[in-house]
C-alpha positions as CSV (number, residue, x, y, z in Angstrom):
1,M,0.0,0.0,0.0
2,L,2.8,2.5,0.9
3,Q,4.7,1.7,-2.2
4,A,1.6,2.2,-4.3
5,L,0.9,5.6,-2.6
6,A,4.5,6.6,-3.3
7,F,4.3,6.1,-7.0
8,C,2.0,9.1,-7.5
9,A,4.7,11.6,-6.4
10,Q,5.1,14.4,-8.0
11,D,2.2,14.9,-5.7
12,P,3.3,13.0,-2.6
13,L,1.5,13.3,0.7
14,F,2.8,16.2,2.7
15,L,4.6,17.4,-0.5
16,G,8.1,16.6,0.8
17,R,10.5,17.2,-2.1
18,D,13.6,15.1,-2.1
19,V,17.0,16.6,-2.7
20,G,18.8,13.4,-1.7
21,H,22.2,12.0,-2.5
22,K,21.6,11.1,-6.2
23,K,24.8,9.8,-7.7
24,D,24.3,11.6,-11.0
25,R,24.4,15.1,-9.4
26,R,26.9,14.7,-6.6
27,A,29.7,16.2,-8.6
28,A,27.6,19.3,-9.5
29,V,26.6,19.6,-5.9
30,A,30.1,19.4,-4.7
31,A,31.2,22.1,-7.1
32,G,28.4,24.4,-6.0
33,T,28.5,23.8,-2.3
34,R,30.8,26.7,-1.4
35,R,28.6,29.1,-3.4
36,G,25.5,27.7,-1.8
37,R,26.9,28.1,1.7
38,T,27.8,31.7,0.9
39,I,24.3,32.5,-0.3
40,A,22.7,30.8,2.6
41,A,25.0,32.7,5.0
42,R,24.2,36.0,3.4
43,V,20.5,35.4,3.7
44,A,20.8,34.3,7.3
45,H,22.7,37.4,8.3
46,S,20.7,39.8,6.2
47,S,18.0,41.9,7.9
48,D,16.5,42.7,4.5
49,P,14.3,40.4,2.5
50,A,16.5,38.3,0.2
51,P,16.0,38.1,-3.5
52,A,14.8,34.8,-4.9
53,V,17.5,32.4,-6.0
54,T,17.0,31.2,-9.5
55,G,17.1,27.4,-9.6
56,S,16.7,24.7,-12.1
57,A,13.5,23.5,-13.5
58,E,13.4,20.9,-10.9
59,A,13.8,23.4,-8.1
60,T,11.1,25.7,-9.4
61,A,8.6,22.9,-9.8
62,D,7.6,23.1,-6.1
63,S,5.9,26.4,-6.7
64,Q,3.7,25.0,-9.5
65,P,0.5,23.0,-9.1
66,L,1.6,19.5,-8.3
67,G,0.4,16.3,-9.9
68,P,1.8,13.7,-12.3
69,S,1.6,14.5,-16.0
70,P,-0.3,11.9,-17.9
71,G,1.8,9.1,-19.1
72,T,4.9,10.2,-17.3
73,Q,6.9,8.1,-14.8
74,P,7.7,10.0,-11.6
75,P,11.4,10.4,-10.9
76,P,12.9,7.9,-8.4
77,A,13.7,10.8,-6.0
78,H,10.0,11.7,-5.7
79,R,9.1,8.1,-5.1
80,R,11.7,7.9,-2.4
81,I,10.4,10.9,-0.5
82,A,6.8,9.7,-0.8
83,V,7.8,6.3,0.5
84,N,9.8,7.9,3.4
85,T,6.9,10.2,4.4
86,A,4.3,7.5,4.1
87,I,6.3,4.9,6.1
88,F,7.3,7.4,8.7
89,S,3.8,8.8,9.1
90,V,2.3,5.3,9.4
91,A,5.0,4.0,11.7
92,T,4.9,7.1,13.9
93,G,1.1,6.9,14.0
94,L,1.3,3.3,15.2
95,S,3.9,4.3,17.8
96,R,1.6,7.0,19.1
97,I,-1.3,4.6,19.2
98,A,0.9,2.1,21.1
99,G,2.0,4.9,23.4
100,L,-1.7,5.7,24.0
101,V,-2.3,2.0,24.8
102,R,0.6,2.1,27.2
103,E,-1.0,5.1,28.9
104,V,-4.3,3.4,29.1
105,V,-2.8,0.3,30.7
106,A,-0.8,2.4,33.2
107,S,-3.8,4.6,34.0
108,A,-6.0,1.6,34.6
109,Y,-3.4,0.4,37.1
110,F,-2.7,3.8,38.8
111,G,-5.4,6.3,37.8
112,T,-4.3,9.9,38.5
113,Q,-3.1,9.0,42.0
114,G,-0.2,10.9,43.6
115,R,2.2,8.0,43.1
116,F,1.6,8.3,39.3
117,S,2.3,12.0,39.5
118,A,5.6,11.0,41.2
119,F,6.4,8.8,38.2
120,T,5.5,11.7,35.8
121,I,7.9,14.1,37.4
122,A,10.6,11.4,37.8
123,F,10.3,10.7,34.0
124,Q,10.4,14.4,33.1
125,I,13.7,15.0,34.8
126,P,15.8,12.7,32.5
127,N,13.4,13.7,29.7
128,L,14.4,17.4,30.2
129,V,18.1,16.5,30.3
130,R,17.6,14.4,27.1
131,S,16.1,17.3,25.3
132,L,19.2,19.4,26.3
133,V,22.0,17.1,25.3
134,A,20.6,13.9,23.7
135,D,18.7,12.8,20.6
136,S,16.7,15.8,19.2
137,A,19.3,18.5,19.9
138,L,22.2,16.2,18.7
139,Q,20.4,15.4,15.5
140,A,19.5,19.0,14.8
141,A,23.1,20.0,15.0
142,F,24.7,16.8,13.5
143,V,22.6,16.2,10.4
144,P,23.4,19.5,8.6
145,V,27.1,19.1,9.1
146,F,27.1,15.3,8.3
147,S,24.9,15.9,5.2
148,E,27.2,18.7,4.0
149,L,30.2,16.4,4.1
150,L,28.3,13.7,2.2
151,E,27.3,16.4,-0.4
152,Q,31.0,17.3,-0.8
153,R,31.9,13.6,-1.3
154,R,33.9,13.5,1.9
155,R,32.4,10.3,3.1
156,R,35.4,9.1,5.2
157,E,35.5,12.5,7.1
158,A,31.7,12.2,7.7
159,F,32.3,8.8,9.3
160,V,35.2,10.1,11.4
161,L,32.9,12.9,12.7
162,A,30.2,10.4,13.7
163,G,32.7,8.1,15.4
164,T,34.3,11.0,17.4
165,L,30.9,12.3,18.5
166,F,29.9,8.7,19.5
167,M,32.8,8.3,21.8
168,V,32.9,11.8,23.3
169,I,29.2,12.0,23.9
170,G,29.0,8.5,25.3
171,A,31.8,9.1,27.8
172,G,30.5,12.5,28.8
173,L,26.9,11.5,29.4
174,G,28.0,8.3,31.1
175,A,29.7,10.4,33.7
176,V,26.7,12.7,34.0
177,T,24.4,9.7,34.5
178,A,26.6,8.3,37.3
179,L,26.7,11.7,39.0
180,F,23.0,12.2,38.9
181,I,22.3,8.7,40.4
182,L,24.5,9.7,43.3
183,L,23.0,13.2,43.8
184,A,19.4,12.4,43.0
185,P,18.3,12.5,46.7
186,V,19.4,16.2,46.7
187,I,18.3,17.2,43.2
188,V,14.8,15.6,42.9
189,P,13.1,17.4,45.9
190,L,13.9,20.7,44.1
191,F,11.3,19.9,41.4
192,V,8.2,18.9,43.5
193,G,5.6,21.1,45.1
194,S,4.4,21.3,48.7
195,T,1.6,18.8,48.0
196,F,4.1,16.0,47.7
197,S,4.6,14.0,50.9
198,G,7.9,12.4,52.0
199,P,7.1,9.0,50.7
200,L,6.1,10.5,47.3
201,I,9.4,12.4,47.1
202,S,11.3,9.2,47.9
203,L,9.4,7.3,45.2
204,T,10.1,10.1,42.7
205,T,13.8,10.0,43.5
206,G,14.1,6.2,43.1
207,L,12.2,6.2,39.8
208,S,14.4,9.0,38.4
209,Q,17.5,7.0,39.3
210,V,16.3,4.0,37.4
211,M,15.3,6.0,34.3
212,F,18.2,8.5,34.1
213,P,20.5,6.1,32.0
214,V,18.1,6.6,29.1
215,V,19.8,10.0,28.6
216,M,23.0,8.4,27.4
217,L,21.3,5.7,25.4
218,L,19.1,8.2,23.6
219,A,22.0,10.4,22.8
220,L,23.8,7.6,21.1
221,N,20.6,6.5,19.4
222,G,20.1,10.1,18.2
223,L,23.5,10.0,16.6
224,V,22.9,6.7,14.8
225,T,19.4,7.9,13.7
226,G,21.0,11.1,12.3
227,V,23.3,9.0,10.2
228,L,20.4,6.9,8.9
229,N,18.2,10.0,8.2
230,A,21.0,11.7,6.2
231,Y,21.0,8.6,4.0
232,D,17.2,8.8,3.7
233,H,16.7,5.7,5.9
234,F,13.6,6.3,8.0
235,T,12.0,3.0,8.4
236,I,13.8,1.5,11.4
237,P,14.1,4.8,13.2
238,A,10.3,5.2,12.7
239,I,9.5,1.6,13.8
240,A,11.9,1.6,16.9
241,P,9.6,3.9,19.0
242,L,6.8,1.4,18.4
243,M,8.9,-1.4,19.8
244,W,9.9,0.9,22.7
245,N,6.2,1.2,23.6
246,L,5.5,-2.5,23.2
247,V,8.4,-3.4,25.5
248,I,7.1,-1.0,28.2
249,I,3.6,-2.4,27.9
250,A,5.0,-5.9,28.4
251,A,7.1,-4.8,31.4
252,L,4.0,-3.2,33.0
253,I,1.9,-6.3,32.6
254,W,4.6,-8.9,33.6
255,L,6.7,-7.1,36.1
256,R,4.1,-5.1,38.0
257,P,2.9,-8.1,40.1
258,L,6.5,-8.5,41.4
259,F,6.2,-5.2,43.3
260,H,3.7,-3.9,45.9
261,G,2.0,-0.6,46.5
262,G,3.7,2.5,45.0
263,E,6.7,0.4,44.1
264,Q,4.7,-1.2,41.3
265,L,5.7,1.9,39.3
266,Y,9.3,0.5,39.2
267,A,7.9,-1.9,36.6
268,Y,7.1,1.1,34.5
269,A,10.6,2.6,35.0
270,I,12.3,-0.7,34.2
271,G,10.2,-1.0,31.1
272,I,11.3,2.4,29.9
273,L,15.0,1.6,30.4
274,A,14.6,-1.8,28.6
275,G,12.6,-0.3,25.8
276,T,15.4,2.3,25.2
277,V,18.0,-0.4,25.0
278,V,15.9,-2.3,22.4
279,Q,15.3,1.0,20.4
280,F,19.0,1.7,20.2
281,A,19.9,-1.9,19.3
282,M,17.4,-1.9,16.4
283,A,19.2,0.9,14.6
284,L,22.7,-0.6,14.7
285,P,22.3,-3.4,12.1
286,V,21.0,-0.9,9.5
287,L,24.3,0.9,9.5
288,S,26.0,-2.0,7.8
289,R,23.6,-1.7,4.9
290,I,24.9,1.7,4.0
291,D,28.5,0.4,4.6
292,F,28.9,2.8,7.6
293,R,32.3,2.4,9.3
294,L,32.4,3.7,12.9
295,R,35.8,5.2,13.3
296,P,36.2,5.7,17.1
297,S,38.2,8.8,18.1
298,F,38.4,11.2,21.1
299,N,39.7,14.0,18.9
300,W,37.2,16.6,20.3
301,R,39.4,19.3,18.9
302,D,38.4,18.4,15.3
303,P,37.0,21.5,13.8
304,R,33.9,19.6,12.5
305,V,33.2,18.2,16.0
306,R,33.5,21.7,17.5
307,R,31.2,23.0,14.8
308,V,28.6,20.4,15.8
309,F,28.9,21.4,19.4
310,L,28.7,25.1,18.5
311,L,25.6,24.4,16.5
312,M,24.2,22.2,19.2
313,F,24.6,24.8,22.0
314,P,21.8,27.1,20.8
315,V,19.8,24.1,19.5
316,T,20.1,22.6,23.0
317,I,18.8,25.8,24.6
318,G,16.0,26.1,22.1
319,L,14.8,22.5,22.4
320,G,15.4,22.5,26.2
321,I,13.2,25.6,26.5
322,I,10.4,23.8,24.5
323,N,10.7,20.7,26.8
324,F,11.0,22.9,29.9
325,D,7.4,24.1,29.1
326,I,6.2,20.6,29.7
327,F,8.3,20.3,32.9
328,L,6.9,23.7,34.0
329,N,3.4,22.3,33.6
330,D,4.1,19.3,35.8
331,T,5.9,21.4,38.5
332,L,3.2,23.9,38.7
333,G,0.7,21.1,38.7
334,S,2.3,19.7,41.8
335,L,1.4,23.0,43.5
336,I,-2.3,22.6,42.5
337,S,-2.6,19.0,43.8
338,D,-0.7,15.7,43.8
339,Q,-3.0,14.5,41.1
340,A,-2.6,17.5,38.7
341,P,0.8,16.5,37.2
342,R,-0.6,13.2,36.0
343,A,-3.8,14.7,34.7
344,I,-1.9,17.2,32.6
345,D,0.4,14.5,31.3
346,A,-2.5,12.2,30.4
347,A,-4.1,15.0,28.4
348,F,-0.7,15.8,26.8
349,R,-0.5,12.2,25.5
350,I,-3.8,12.5,23.6
351,Y,-2.7,15.9,22.3
352,M,0.5,14.5,21.0
353,L,-1.2,11.7,19.0
354,P,-2.1,13.9,15.9
355,Q,1.1,15.9,16.4
356,G,3.2,12.7,16.1
357,I,1.3,11.3,13.2
358,F,1.5,14.4,11.0
359,S,3.8,17.2,12.0
360,V,6.6,15.2,13.6
361,A,6.7,12.8,10.7
362,L,6.7,15.6,8.2
363,A,9.4,17.7,9.9
364,T,11.6,14.7,10.4
365,V,11.4,13.5,6.8
366,L,11.9,17.1,5.4
367,F,14.8,18.1,7.7
368,P,17.6,16.4,5.7
369,A,16.1,17.8,2.5
370,L,15.8,21.3,3.9
371,S,19.4,21.0,5.1
372,R,20.7,20.1,1.7
373,A,18.7,22.8,0.0
374,A,20.1,25.4,2.4
375,T,23.7,24.1,1.8
376,R,23.3,24.7,-1.9
377,G,21.7,28.1,-1.4
378,D,18.6,26.8,-3.2
379,L,16.3,29.1,-1.3
380,E,13.4,28.9,-3.7
381,R,13.2,25.1,-3.1
382,L,13.6,25.5,0.6
383,R,10.9,28.2,0.8
384,A,8.4,26.2,-1.4
385,T,9.0,23.0,0.5
386,M,8.6,24.7,3.9
387,A,5.4,26.5,2.8
388,N,3.8,23.4,1.4
389,G,4.6,21.6,4.6
390,V,3.0,24.4,6.7
391,R,-0.2,24.2,4.6
392,Q,-0.4,20.4,5.0
393,I,0.1,20.7,8.7
394,V,-2.7,23.2,8.9
395,L,-4.9,21.0,6.8
396,L,-4.5,18.1,9.2
397,L,-4.0,19.6,12.6
398,V,-6.7,22.3,12.7
399,P,-9.4,19.6,12.3
400,A,-7.7,17.5,14.8
401,A,-7.8,20.4,17.3
402,A,-11.5,20.9,16.5
403,V,-12.2,17.3,17.3
404,T,-10.5,17.5,20.8
405,V,-12.3,20.8,21.5
406,A,-15.7,19.4,20.7
407,L,-15.2,15.9,22.1
408,S,-12.6,16.3,24.9
409,T,-14.7,14.6,27.6
410,P,-16.1,11.7,25.5
411,I,-12.6,11.0,24.2
412,V,-11.0,11.0,27.6
413,R,-13.8,8.9,29.1
414,L,-13.5,6.3,26.3
415,I,-9.7,6.1,26.4
416,Y,-8.9,6.4,30.1
417,E,-11.9,5.7,32.3
418,H,-11.1,2.1,33.3
419,G,-9.9,0.5,36.5
420,N,-8.6,3.1,38.9
421,F,-9.2,6.0,36.5
422,D,-12.6,7.4,37.8
423,V,-15.0,10.1,36.7
424,H,-13.1,12.8,38.6
425,S,-9.9,11.8,36.8
426,T,-11.8,12.2,33.5
427,D,-13.0,15.7,34.5
428,R,-9.4,16.8,35.3
429,V,-7.9,15.3,32.1
430,S,-10.6,16.5,29.7
431,L,-10.2,20.1,31.0
432,A,-6.5,20.0,30.3
433,L,-7.1,18.4,26.9
434,F,-9.7,21.1,25.9
435,W,-7.1,23.8,26.4
436,F,-4.2,21.9,24.9
437,S,-6.3,21.6,21.7
438,F,-5.8,25.3,20.9
439,S,-2.0,24.8,20.9
440,L,-2.0,21.9,18.5
441,P,-1.8,23.8,15.1
442,F,0.7,26.3,16.5
443,A,3.0,23.5,17.9
444,G,2.9,21.6,14.6
445,V,3.9,24.6,12.5
446,N,6.5,25.6,15.1
447,L,8.2,22.2,14.7
448,L,8.6,22.6,10.9
449,L,9.7,26.3,11.1
450,T,12.3,25.5,13.8
451,R,13.7,22.8,11.6
452,T,13.9,25.3,8.8
453,F,16.1,27.6,10.9
454,F,18.2,24.6,11.9
455,S,18.7,23.6,8.3
456,L,20.0,27.1,7.6
457,Q,22.4,26.5,10.5
458,R,21.0,29.6,12.2
459,P,19.6,28.1,15.4
460,W,20.0,31.2,17.6
461,L,16.9,32.8,16.1
462,P,14.4,30.2,17.2
463,T,16.3,29.8,20.4
464,T,15.8,33.4,21.2
465,L,12.1,33.2,20.3
466,A,11.8,30.0,22.4
467,G,13.3,31.8,25.4
468,A,10.8,34.7,25.1
469,S,7.9,32.2,24.8
470,L,9.1,30.4,27.9
471,V,9.0,33.7,29.8
472,L,5.5,34.3,28.5
473,N,4.5,30.7,29.4
474,G,5.8,31.1,32.9
475,A,4.1,34.5,33.5
476,V,0.7,33.3,32.2
477,S,0.9,29.9,34.0
478,I,1.9,31.5,37.3
479,A,-0.8,34.1,37.0
480,L,-3.5,31.5,36.2
481,Y,-2.7,28.3,38.1
482,Q,-4.4,29.4,41.3
483,P,-7.7,30.9,39.8
484,F,-8.0,28.4,37.0
485,G,-6.4,25.3,38.5
486,I,-5.2,22.7,35.9
487,A,-6.3,24.9,33.0
488,G,-3.8,27.7,34.1
489,P,-0.5,26.0,33.1
490,V,-2.0,24.7,29.9
491,I,-3.3,28.1,28.8
492,G,0.3,29.3,29.4
493,T,1.5,26.7,27.0
494,V,-1.1,27.8,24.4
495,S,0.0,31.4,24.7
496,A,3.6,30.5,24.3
497,S,3.0,28.3,21.3
498,A,1.0,31.0,19.5
499,A,3.7,33.7,20.2
500,M,6.5,31.4,19.1
501,C,4.7,30.7,15.8
502,A,4.1,34.3,15.1
503,G,7.7,35.2,15.9
504,Q,9.2,32.5,13.6
505,V,6.9,33.4,10.7
506,W,7.9,37.1,11.0
507,V,11.6,36.3,11.1
508,L,11.6,33.7,8.3
509,R,9.6,36.0,6.1
510,R,12.3,38.6,6.3
511,R,15.1,36.1,6.0
512,L,13.8,34.2,3.0
513,G,12.1,37.0,1.2
514,G,8.7,35.6,1.8
515,I,7.1,32.4,2.8
516,E,4.1,32.2,0.5
517,G,2.1,33.9,3.3
518,G,-0.8,34.8,1.2
519,R,-1.4,31.2,0.1
520,I,-1.0,30.0,3.7
521,L,-3.6,32.6,5.0
522,V,-6.2,31.7,2.3
523,T,-5.8,28.0,3.1
524,L,-6.0,28.7,6.9
525,I,-9.3,30.6,6.5
526,E,-10.8,27.9,4.4
527,I,-9.8,25.2,6.8
528,L,-11.1,27.1,9.8
529,I,-14.5,27.3,8.2
530,A,-14.4,23.6,7.5
531,A,-13.2,22.8,11.0
532,E,-16.1,24.7,12.5
533,A,-18.5,22.5,10.6
534,L,-16.6,19.5,11.8
535,A,-16.9,20.5,15.5
536,M,-20.6,21.3,15.3
537,V,-21.5,18.0,13.5
538,A,-19.3,15.9,15.7
539,A,-20.7,17.4,18.9
540,L,-24.3,17.1,17.8
541,T,-23.8,13.5,16.6
542,W,-22.2,12.4,19.9
543,K,-24.9,14.0,22.0
544,G,-27.7,12.3,20.2
545,L,-26.0,8.9,20.2
546,D,-24.9,9.2,23.9
547,A,-28.5,9.9,25.0
548,L,-29.8,7.0,22.9
549,L,-27.1,4.3,23.6
550,G,-25.8,5.1,27.1
551,R,-22.2,4.8,28.2
552,S,-21.2,1.1,28.2
553,L,-17.8,0.6,26.5
554,G,-19.4,-0.6,23.3
555,A,-21.8,2.3,23.3
556,Q,-19.0,4.8,23.8
557,V,-17.0,3.3,20.9
558,L,-20.0,3.6,18.7
559,S,-21.0,7.1,19.7
560,V,-17.5,8.6,19.7
561,G,-16.6,6.8,16.5
562,S,-19.7,7.8,14.7
563,A,-19.2,11.4,15.8
564,L,-15.7,11.4,14.4
565,V,-16.8,9.9,11.1
566,A,-19.6,12.4,10.8
567,G,-17.3,15.3,11.6
568,V,-14.7,14.2,9.1
569,V,-17.3,13.8,6.4
570,A,-18.6,17.3,7.1
571,Y,-15.0,18.6,7.1
572,A,-14.2,16.9,3.8
573,A,-17.4,18.2,2.2
574,V,-16.6,21.8,3.1
575,V,-13.0,21.5,2.0
576,V,-14.1,20.1,-1.3
577,A,-16.7,22.7,-1.7
578,L,-14.1,25.4,-1.0
579,R,-11.7,23.7,-3.4
580,V,-8.8,23.7,-0.9
581,E,-5.8,22.9,-3.1
582,E,-3.9,20.8,-0.5
583,A,-6.9,18.5,0.0
584,D,-7.1,18.0,-3.7
585,Q,-3.4,17.0,-3.8
586,I,-4.1,14.3,-1.1
587,R,-7.2,13.1,-3.0
588,R,-5.1,12.7,-6.2
589,L,-2.5,10.9,-4.2
590,L,-4.9,8.4,-2.7
591,G,-6.7,7.9,-6.0
592,S,-3.5,7.2,-7.9
593,G,-2.4,4.8,-5.2
594,L,-5.7,2.9,-5.3
595,R,-5.5,2.7,-9.1
596,R,-2.0,1.2,-8.9
597,L,-3.1,-1.3,-6.2
598,R,-5.9,-2.5,-8.5
599,A,-3.5,-2.8,-11.4
600,S,-0.9,-4.7,-9.4
């Protein structure tokens, strides 16, 4: 099915345009790389709108209406990016679903009790450190430099760079892990509120000690994944998180009976550690398929290594700030009640499901392509690819937000209200989910725009904006957490996401000489109209069926499922009536894929 869908690129889902390592153009790329870097640097430093860069016919194709010409065979590069995007989207979606199943299982065991909030904060501590120095920050700094070396046909030097980073980061984070495990009894109490009792603080400390080694493992995994992504290998990195979730679910089911009381959460912590080991191990065999040679070295003085770390520093701050928003929510939640951190986290898991399926997949697949386009100075391709990605994110995430606004309580009840998760837990989580919904489109667009800055190797700009948004988040959250309870910190997150999005759009528009803002605005208005229809139809459908069928599990599945289907049909009808171009692109993609399936 995925291969069939891929064959209809020039009109691939998400419109990701490949600028991969095609052998027949490497020499030309190598010759033009220095000029490309110069142009990109001028654009990045200029405060005036940049002139458009004239590219090849292939480069300018992105700005034209997309769709395969009759009788033509799509180029292999387009098939590859469509395959990558489709595989990554489906695999990421399956991983998010498995993650939601993991949360359902854990919530059935532990509800939103204080001990589960202890686990939530214990997990966020290594997760925050991971965001600072591990997988995401490392990939964002490493992939542009590694890809540039490959574009210049300096493959051996690229492998030396990867080997040096592997050794230096492994040793450094190994030492940090050992130090944290020793000092955790002093560090952890700093991150919990007054509602946490002594036993809860002790449980939080012990759980964080078990889970902290994932920081080193994820850093090494991020490096390996960056190598694979630079070679357009996305399948195993996309499937690995699915296995991570499955390992954790298995550990929860099989190990939990070995513990008693609050200590049962150690089964969850052990599962996370084991799942991370499996995730890392899965990526290693794929390296041999691209003939990767790890060349261990501790030469941290290598200019390329230092360049990665210099790039990583602002990226680390930027991504750390973004993840600190989540940590801030949990910490402020612990001031509201010992159940609030878990309630906010449970809502966040549902909120992240559409985010992971669509925007994370798109941004991950496009990032190496954006990096290579920036390296060449092919700003027209970079601008068109980014703008198309933004419109596709809006097309998919605005209706997703409308669904969780209209059906927040029914969705939470259906997913979580089992076992120890009672109606009061549902009320807390659905309130947080309702407000998280307004952040969903902003967060999705932010992810792609931030990666665009990273591809230009100008990470300080989004970092500065992220710092300002963190200040805004903190101010709003602190002002609202007492009068609004759980909703207060979440409203702070929404405010910060919206401000960050507006700031990135404004800066990129000046840096790139435009971002097709007019087309994006028209698409957004059309989609908002369609999303309003979706929300109204979904809410009315659910209310009618809920009153008719009741709230048994089967009845909830039918009422919520029917409401979703009715809402999506209404959304699709309005989108088609308004002739939204991006929706027509997806329709042509699916139609072509189905025709190829029938012909095969």
